N, C-alpha and C positions, 0 to 999 in steps of 0.2 A: 689218282690211285686206281690200279686195275686189280680188282679182287678176282680170285679164281673160284671155281665151283666149290672146292672144299671150304673156302672161307664163308661163302654164302650158306652152305649146308650147316656149318657150326652155328651161325647166327639164327638160321631158321629153326634148328632143334631147340635152341634156347627159348624162342618165343612160343614154340609148341608146348614145352614144359611149363612155362609161366601160365599159359591159359589152361593147360591140363590140370594144374594144381587148383585153379579156381573152380573148374567143373567138378573135381573130386570132392571138394569141400562144400559145394553148394547145398547138398542135402542136409548138412549139419546146421545150417543157418535157419532157425525157426523162430527165434525171439530177438528182441533188440539187444539183449545181453550177448547173445551169440554173435551178432553182427558187429557190435561196437567193442566188446571186451573178450571176444573169442570164447565166451562161456566160462571164463576164468578156469581153463582146463588145460593149459599148455605146460609141458615139462620145463624145468628150470634151464636145462642146457639149450633148448630151442629158444626160450625167451632171451637167454644171454646172448646168443648169436644174433637174434633179431634186434636186441638192444643196441649192439654195436653196428649192425648193418644198416639200421634206420638212419644212422649218422654218416653212412658212407655214400653220400650223394655226390653231386658234381662239386660241391663246396669242398669235400674231403679229398677226392681223388685228383681232380684238376687243380683245385686251390692249394692243397698242401705241396704238390710238386712245384707249383708256381712260387709258393713261399720259400721252398727249399732253394730254388734258383735265385730268389731275391735276397733271402736272409741267411741261407746256409743251414747248418745242422742245428742252429739255435731254434729253428722251427720245431724241433722235437719237444720244446717246452710246452707246445700246445697239447702234448700227450703226457709227458712225465711230470709236468707241473700243472698244466691246464686241463687235465682230464682224470687221471688215475686217482688222486686224493679225493676229488669230488665224487667219483663213482663209488669209492669205498665208503664215504660219508653217507651217501644216499642209501646204500644197501644196509648199513648198520643202524643208522639213526632215523632216517626219514621214511623208509618203506613201511615200518610198523604203523605209522600214522596214515599213510596213503592207503595201504591195503586193509589195515585194521578198521578204519573208519567206514569202509565199503563205499567210499566216494567213487563215482564213475569217471571223474576227471579231476585235473588239478584245480580248475576254477570252482568245481563243486566243493572241494576241500576248503577253499577260501570262504565259501558261503557258510559251511559248517563251523569253521573256526572264527570267522569275523562276521560278515553280513552280506546282504544281497548286492549292495552297490560295489563292494570290493570284488565280488565274483563277476559282476557285469563288466566292470572296467577291464579285468584281466581276460575275460572271455572274448571281448571285442578286439582287444589289441592282439591277442594270440591268434585269433582267426585271420586277421589281416596279415600277420607275420607268416603264417603257414601258406597262405595263398601266394605271397611274394616268394617264399622259399621254393615252393613247388614250381612257380613260374621261372625262377632262376635255373633250376635243373632242366626244365624243358628248353629254355633258351640255349643253355650251354650245350645240350645234346644236339639241337638243330644246327648250331654254329659249328660243332665238331663235324657233323655229317657233311655240312656244306664246305667247310674248310679242307677236309680230307678228300673231298670229291668222291665220296663213297657211291653216291647215286648218279654220278655224271653219265657213266656208260649206259645204265638202264634207261635213263631219261632220253639219251640220244636215240637209243633204239626205238623208243616209243614216241619219238618226235615231240616230247614235252619240253617246254622252255625251261632252261636251267634255273631261272629265278623262282620257280615253283618249289625247288628242293627244300628251302627253309620252311615253307608253309606245310608241305607234305610231311616233313620230319616231325614237326610239332603236332600235327593232327594224328599221325600214326602212333606216336608215343602216348598221346593223351587217350586214344581209343584202347590201346593195350592195357594201360593202367586202369582205365574205367571198367573194362570188361572183367578183370580178375578181382577187383574190389567189389563190384556189384554182385558177382557170383558168390564169393566166399567171405566177404567182409574182412575184419581184422585177422582172422585165422589165415586167410589166403595171403594177405600182405606179409604176415609173420613167416610162414613157410617159404614164401618166395624170397624173403629177405635172407633166410638161411641158405637157399640155393645161390643167391647172388653173392653172399659172403664167400662161399667156396670158389665161385667163378672168378671173383676179384683176386683172390689169393693165387689161383692157378694161372691167371692171366698176367699178373705182375711179377711173380717170382722169376720167370725166365728173363723178363726185361731187366731186372736188377742184376741178375747173374751175368748176362751178356754185357751190360754196360760196365759193370765193375771189372770184368775180364778185359775189356777193351782199354780201360784207363789204368790198368795195372793194380787193381784191387784198391783197398782203402789207403794203402801206403801211396800208391800212385795218385789218388785223389787229393791227399793232403799236400803232395808236392806241387800240384797244379793250382791250388786255391790258397787264398790268404788264410792265416791261422784262425782268424775269427770265424771263418766259414766251416771249419771242421772241429771246433771246440765249443761246446754249447754254452759254457759259462765265461768264455774269453771276453775281457773288456767290459764286464757287467758293472764295474764300479763307476763307469761314466757313460752317459747316453750317447756320446759322440765317438766312442771307441768300440762299438759293436754293431753288426748289421741291423739288428732290430731297432736301434736308436732309442733304447730304454735302459735305465739303470735297474739294479737288482730289486729295489723296492717297488718300482713301477711294475716290474715283471711279476713278482711274487704277489703283490697286493692286487694289481689290476687284472692279470691273467690267472694266476694261481688261486686267487680267492674269489674275487668278485665275478669275473666273467665265467670261470669254469664252474664254480658252485652254482652261479645263477643259471647256467644252462643245464647241467646234468641233474641238478636237484629240483628244478621247477619247470623245465620244458616238457609239456605233456607228450610231445612227439616221442621221446625216449621213455618217459615214465609209464606211458600207456602199455609198453611191452612188458614191463615188470608187473603191472596191474592185471595182466592176462594170465599170470602164473597160476598153477593149480593149488597153491597153498601159501601161507604166510612165509614159511621157511624157503620155499622156492622163489617167492617174490624178493626176499632179502638177498638170496644168493645170485639173482639175475645180474645185477650190476657188477658183482664181484667176478662172476664167470666171464662177463664181457671184458673186464679190465685186463685179463691175462693176454688175449690176442691183441687188445688195444695197445698195450705198451710196446709191442713189436711192430706195429704198423708204420712207424717212421722209416723202417728199413724197406718197406714196400712202396710208400708214396712220397717220401721226402728225398731219398737217395736218387731217384731218377732226375729230380730237379738239379741236384748238385752235379750229377754226371753231365747233364745237358749244358750247364754253364761252364763246366771245366774243359770241355772238348775244344779243339781249335776252332776259331770262328770260320764259318764256311757258308756256302749257299744253303739256305734253309730248305729242307724237303717240302715244307709247307709253311707259308707265311700268311699274315693277315691280308695281304694283297699280292698280286703277281709281281708288282714292282719291287716289293721287299725281297723277293728271291734273288734279285740281281744286284742287291746292295749289301754284300756280306759284311762290309766294314761298319755298317750301322748297327749290326746285331752283336751278340756275344755268345760264342759257342753255338749251340743249336737254337738259341733264343733270338728270333728276328725282332727288328724294330717295327713299331706301328707306323703306318704310312698315312699321310694326309691325302686330300683329294687330288693333289698335283703329282702324287707319286714320290714325294720327298719324305724322309723320316720326320715324325713328330718330335718336337723338342720340348723339354721341360723348362722351368723358369731359369735354370742354370745353363741352358743351351746344350744339354746332353740328350741323346736319343731316348725316347720312351720305349722300353722293351716290352714285348708282348709275352709276359711270363706264362700266361695261360696256355701257350702252345708248347710248353716243355714236354708234356706227356705225348701229345700227338706226334711231335717230331722224333721223340725217342722210339715210338712204335714203328714209324716208317723207316727209321735208320736200322733197327736191329731185328725186326721180325720178318721172317720169310713167309711164304704162302702156307696157309694152314695155321701156323702159330699167330700170324697177323689176324686171322679170323677170330682166334681165341682172345687175343688182346683187345680187339674191337668189341667183342661180346662182353668182356669184363668191364669196359668203359660203359657200354649200354646198360649193363646190369647195375652199375653204380648210379646212373641217372634214374633208372626205373625205381631203384630202392629209395632214393631221396624223394622222388615224386610221390610214391605210394605212401611213405611214412607221413608226409605232410597232409596228404588227402585224407587218410584214415583219422588223423588227429583233428583235422578240420571238421569232418562230418560228425564226429562225436561231440565236440564242443558246440557246434552249431545246433545240433538236435537237442542235447541235454541242457546246455547252459544258456542258450539264446531262445530257441524255438519253444521248448517245453516251459521255460521259466517266464517268458514275456509274451508269447504269441498264442500258444495252445497248451495251457497247463494241465488239463484233465483229460487228455485223449487216451485211447487204448494203446496197448503195447504194439499191436499190429500197425497202428497209425505212425508211431515213432519209428518203427522199422522201415516203413515206406518213406518217411521223411529222411531217414538216414541215407537211403539209396538215392533219393532226389538231391540231397545235399552233396553226394558224391558227384553227381552230374554237374550241378552248377558250380561246385568247388573247382572242378577241373576246367570248366568254362572260364571262370575268373582267373585261374592259373594261366590259361592260354593268353588272356589279355595282359597279365603281368609279364609273360614271356616276351611279348612284343614291346613292352615298356622298358625291358632290361637291355639297354643298348650301350651303356657306358661301363665297360669292364677293362681293367688293367690287371688286377689281382682280386678275384672274387672273395678270397679270405679276408682281405682288408675291409671290403664292404660288409661282409657277414659279421665281423667282430663289431662294426659300428652299429648294426641293427641290434645285436645282443646288448650293447652298452645302453641303448635306449630302453629296451623292453625287459631283458632278463636281469640286468644288474640291480635296478631298484626292487624288482620282484623278489630277489633272493633276500634282501634286507627284511622285507615283509614276512617271508616264510621263516627266517631265522628267529625273529622276535615272536612270531605267532606260535612256533613250536616249542620254544624254550623260555618264553616269558609270559606267564599267564595273565599279566596285567595289560598286555597289548589289547587295544580295542578296535572295533570296526572303523570308527571315525579316524583313529590314528593310522590304520593301515591304508585307508583310502587317501587320506591327506599325504601320507608318505609316498605312495605310488605316483600321485600327480606331481608332487614336489620333486621327486627323483628324476622323472622323465623331463620335467622342465629344466632341472639343473643340467642334465645331459645336453639338452638343446642349447642352453646358454653357453656352456663350455665349448661345444662344437662350433657354435656360431661366432665365437670370439677368438678362436685359435686356428692355427693352420699348420700343416706339415711342410717341411723344407722342400722347395721345388714345385709345390702345388699352387694352382691359381685359386683365388677366392671363388666360392660357389658351392658345388656339391660336396667338396672335400673340406669345407670349413670356411670361417670368416664371412659368413653370409649375413651376419647381423650388424657388422660395422667394422671398426678398427681392429687390427690383429693385436691382441694383448699378449700372446705368447706364440712362438714358433717351435714346433717339435721336430726332432731330427728325422722322424719317419711317420707315416700314416698309422702304423701299428702302435707306436708310442702315444699318439694322439688318442687312439681308440681306447687304450688301457686307462689313460687318465680321465677320459670321458666317463668310463665305467666307474672309476673310483669316486668321482664327484657325484654321480647318480646314486651309487650305493650309500655313500656317507650321508648325503642329504636325506634320502628316504629313511635311513636308520635313525637319524637325529630327530626328524620331524615326527616320525611314528611314535617315538618315545615321548616327546613333548606333548603331542596332542593326546596320547593315551593317558598321560598323567592328569590331563585337564578334563577327561571325560570318564563317565562311570564304567567300571569293568563289568564283565558278564559274571553270572553266578558260576562258581567252580564246578557245580554238578553238571553244567552244560558243556564243560570243557574236558570231561573224562574221555580219554581215547584220542584227544586232539592236541594235548599239551604234554610235554615230556614228563614233568613232575607229577602229573595226575593220571598217568597211564602205566598199567602193569607191564613189566618186561615180558617179551615172548619167552615161553619156557623152552629150554634146550635139554631137558632131561631125556636121557636115552638117545640123544642125537650124536652120531659119529663125529669125531673131531673135524674131519674133512668137509663136513656139512655145516659147521658152526661159523656164522658170518664173521665173528671177531677174529678167529684164527685165520680164516681165508683172507680177511682184510689185512692182517698183520703180514702175511706172506706176500701179498701183492705189493704192499708198501715197501717191504724189504727188497724185492726184486726191482722196483722202480728206483730206489735209492742206489742200488748197484749200477744200473744203467747210467744214471747221472754221473756217478764217479768214473765210470769207464770213459765217458765222452767229456769229462771235465775240461 
């Protein structure tokens, strides 16, 4: 790829703005609350855009386009079934507990509601997950830069070996994120996420418009693809008759309930943005404001994948290896096949080429964007990676400092000491993320892998939160036992099942004989989550009934039946969470019906 001066200028201006925001906010960071929670002083609309942007990392932009190419418009279920209802639920029902309890993190809420061991288990597992998620974003960005040959020309001019490009890309992205978080803390991350949101929209709107124009609009797309690829509910009565390979119950229960509620309601990465709001009302509206643009994002990030797979099979503008560019028949549309070390297409268990779906967006950019617009598109991609990295790093430094360091290592230090530790945690959190980036080498579709991680961590956690917030009889022993049992159930299910075409190992069946084969990896992930949630839910109830409950006076503000409802007196209708939530759900239902 030969970028022109205007492309480089667009990317340079973006990095100047990113660092400039950090410098402008540096003077406002005086306490640990300023650094970790933005002083709880951010307006609702800013928190809302940050809430959605923190989720717009590599997993979202690259992964959703990859899933669009692999599964079709059914990928929209990750939004209309797997996000919006949960975002409405967390805004209306759960934010009063998070914000009202004045907890500084999700693990700290678990300590207030249950006990220390439950908080500790969640804090450690969440810290590990954020490091890996940040590392995935770093890895994906470095691979993108390397695959698109963005730095090839500058490296040639400076006589640097091309194999350094991957390492330099990871180091540069890490240093930029490190700089603006160290300077402005969570406030810097939030305002940068708002900037990144608008950049992503500006970068991807032209891509979708040009792609649709080229294939003849939505009508042309439906003529080029099978019906199941353009109708989100087609074939959902049978797991073998739809691209996702899952029946409607597995979709609604696994994705729509367990995985989506488990992520949006309990993941501190997004909840932290709402907790930074300037009032209880603003905190409750944050997820609802975020849900409005969220429901339209399938048109920005999924449609490019459908367009890429619908185009005539041709030489790939960029492929995972140079050899793949010369074997068009091994790919499909703009999606090339992965190549082995001999230059031949990799084959799955059924003898079919393994497609490199993660290259859908890069190939679309190279096909449709001219000079200048290409720079904007690349900047939008870089912004998504930076957003994902920064979101995970700010969540990590908060959980490490408050829930691990303060709780178990240095419990009675000064606020200045915890502020210093937060900055140090940012440094070693990014260092650990770099290590995770080098470990992340096996990618076909990063959304598949991400849903598997959520099935292990977030699915059982949601069962714990659901019982903790709505059943006052739930105990700390029950919550801890449920979390351990739920994660164990996820491991057993994944270790004894496999998806069609996959080899035993990292994708399942690593414990022994295959007891069940699922039509797709996504179906396997959904049912792993269902088993994890159900096991945690049942074990928590049983153990809670056998252990003494806490005194009700200790649960005021932490359990629904013992907490006063937030007053909405003199609040305009458009600021009332219940009304906003109803409007959001009605719009989501309409979108489902349109693409039925």
